[in-house]
N, C-alpha and C positions, 0 to 999 in steps of 0.2 A: 454348302450354300449358305450365304449370310442373308437373313430375313429381318426386316425392320417391322416392328409391330407397335401400334399406339392405340389408345382408347379414343372414343368418338368426341371427347371434349376438345380435341386438338383442332377442331374446325376443318378437318378434311373428311369429306364424305366417302362412303365406301366406293362409289364409282370413281371419284377422284383418286382415291388410294390405289385402285387397280391400275390407273394410268401412270401414277407416280412410282409404283412399286413398293407400297407400304400396306400392310394388313391392318384394317381398322376394326377394333373390337367395340361393339355398341354398349354403352352404359344404359341403364334403365331409368325411365321417367315414370313416376306414379302419380296419377290423379285419383285419390281415393282407392277404390278397388280396381281401377283400370291401370294396366301397365303397358308401356310402349318401349320398344327397343329404339334408341336414338339412331337416326339416319336410316332406319328400316321401316318401322311402323309409323314414325312421325318425323317431319322435317321442321326446320326453324319457323317457317311461316305458319304451319299448322299449330305448332306449339304455342307461339305467341298469341294467336287468335284464341286458342283454348284457354290460355292463361288469363286473357282479358275477360273472357265470358264466364269462367268457372268460379263457383263459390268455394271450391276445394283448393287449398294451397298445395301445390305439387311437391313431391319429394323425389330424391334420386337414390339409386342403389347401384352397387358395383356388380360386375360379372361374378358368377358363382365359382367357387374353388374348382369345381369339376372341369370348367372350361380351360383353366390354366393347366390342370393336371393332364388333360387329354392332349393339349397343344405341346406341352413339354415332353410327354412320353413319345409322341410322334417325332418331335425334333431329335430326341435321343436316338430313336430307332434309325432315323435317316441321317444322323450325324450332321444335322444343320446347326448353324450358329444363329442364335436369336438375340436381337437388340431390341429390348422393350423400353419404350418411353411413355411414362404414365403421369397422369395429373398428380398434383401435389399430395403427398402422403398426409398433409395436415388437413385436407378437406375431403379425402376419400380413403377407404381401406384397400383400394385396388393394389397399391404398391406392396403393402404388407402381405396381402393374400398371395400375390404372385411370388414373393420371396419365400413364403412358407411352402408353396407348391414346388418351387425349384429345389428346396431342401429335401422335400419328400421324394421327388423324382431322382435326385442325386446325379445331376448332369451339370458339369461346369461351364459348358459353352452356351450358357444363358446369361445375358447381361441385362440387369434391370435398373433403369435410371429413373430416379425421382426428379421430375422436371421442376419441382418446387413452384409450379405455376399451373396454368391451364390455357385454354384457347390458343392465341397466337404465340404465347411463350412456349408452349409445348410444340406448336407447329414449326417454329423456327428450328428447334432441336431435331424434329423429325426430318425436315428438309435437308439439314446438314448431315444427318445420319445417312440418308439416301445418297447424297453426293459422294461420301467418302467410304461407304461400307465395303466396296470391293477394291479399295486402293490402299488402305492401311489396316494394320492388325486390329482385331476387335478391342483389345484392352487399350490400345492407343486411341482408338475412336472414342471409347468411353471417357478417357481422360480429356480428350479434346472437347467433348460435349459438356462435361462437367465444368470445364473452364469457361466455355461459352455461356453456359447457364448462369454463371455468376455475374455476367455483364448484361443479361437481358432484363429490360425494365418494362413493367406494365404500369401505366397511369390511366385512371378512369375517373370521370365525373358521372355520378349516378343522379338521374333527374328526379327520382322519387324515393321516398322512404317506405313506401307501401310494402314492398317485399321483405324488408328488414322487420317490419312490424308483424306481418303475417307469418314470417318464419321464426318469430319469437326472439329476434336479436336486439330489439329496442322496446322501450315502453310506449304505450299508446300516447301518453302525454307528450313524449319526445317527438313522435311522428306528427302529431297535430301541430305542435309548435314549429317543427321543421317545415311543414307544408305552408303554414301561415306566413312564416318569415322567408319563404322561398330559399331554404337552406339546401345546398347541394353537397352531399358527402363526396370526399375524394377517396378512391379505392386503389389499393396496391397490394403486392405481396412483399413480405419481409424476407430476409435472407434464408430463413428455414422453411419458407413456403406457406406461411400462414397468411390467409386473406384478411386484410384489415382495412378499417376506415381510419386514415391517418390525418384527416383534417376536414373542415367544412368551410364552405364559402357562401356568401350571400348572393345568390343568383348564378345562373349558368355562365354568364360572361366572365365574372371574376374567377369562377372555378376553372374555366378553360385557360384563362390568362395565367393562372398559377401553374397549371400543368405545362404550358408552353415554356415558362421560365425554367422549370425543372429540366425539360428536354434540352434547352439551350445550355444550361449549366453542365449537364452530363456530356453533351456532344454526342453525335450519332456516327457510328462506324458505318461508312458508306459501302463496305463490303457485303452488308446484309440489308435485306429489304426492311422498310418501315411498314408496319401493318396497323391499319385503322379498323376499328370495329364498332358496331352499333347493335342495339336490341330493338327490333321492330321499327323504331323511328330513327331515321338517319340525319335529321336536321342538325342535331348537336355535333355529330361526327363531322359533318361538312363544315361547320363553323370551326371545329378544332383543326381540320386540315388547312383551312384558309389562314388561321392564326399561326400555325406552325410554319407555313410557307412564307409568311411575311417576315419571319425571323431567320429561317434556314432554307436553303435550296435542297429539295428532295427530288432526286431523279428516279427513284425506284420505290414505289409504295403500292400497297393493295388496300382494298376496302371489302369488308364482308360482314354479314350478319352473324353474330356469334352463336356458338353452340347452345341449343336449348337446355342442356344440362347445367350450364352456367347461368342461363337466363332465369332459371328457377330462383337463383339467389340474388340477382341484381334487378329483376323486373323488366319492364317493357321499354325502358329508355336509358341508355348509357352511352357515353362518348369515350372511346378507348383508343389509346395509342400504345403500341408495343415496338420496341426498338432495341438494338444492341448499342450500349454505351461505348464510347471510345475508351481504349485502354489508358489508364493513368500512368 
């Protein structure tokens, strides 16, 4: 039996996963001494309300090694094949821990993929894995997913620098100046999966226009859905959708509030687009 497994940052809930045929492993969100299993103890709406009200900046943590060991031992006993798709190894230790667990269990039919992204980047790979898992050999599927991963693009405009300040990623003076000047950071993943701020624009309108121009330059592979996302407030995302559609006809797209695990890092307002770029 071929089983597809992903962590909860892929924006697929446990209930949705059961319908789709993917097992979702919850990551952990910590508010001080309080810990919540993503998708089980706390959902997106609850998280963003708590984030807005809390004086404690949340942190995230990965599943324990024991979870992977137990899962892999069971798969080995049952002779199942596991396809794991996990959030970027540059922002979480989940991938490395899973690889260590595989080595310890000593079972080759476990394939662990570093999505080099998260949220809808990871989700696109998960959906593709579900589609092909029973039709092609596991290693061929892994090769296909790795090739697809290299064409998946995430572009986002973050509406506030508060989370970067509270998370210690920027200086307070930078955050204050950014707020006063209405500066909107542009967020993406580089080729190795590092989450980075690759630019700043004065005002949301200019930030979104810049993203749309990038999308147009890349071109969109219409064989895959375009996925838009937001954090708590969806007004910026709606503007982004409108601006994209003014330049490109999109027949297949989704909208969703992104995983709380990633909301920890980007705050309560972000406008996100994820798509598969055309092959050059």
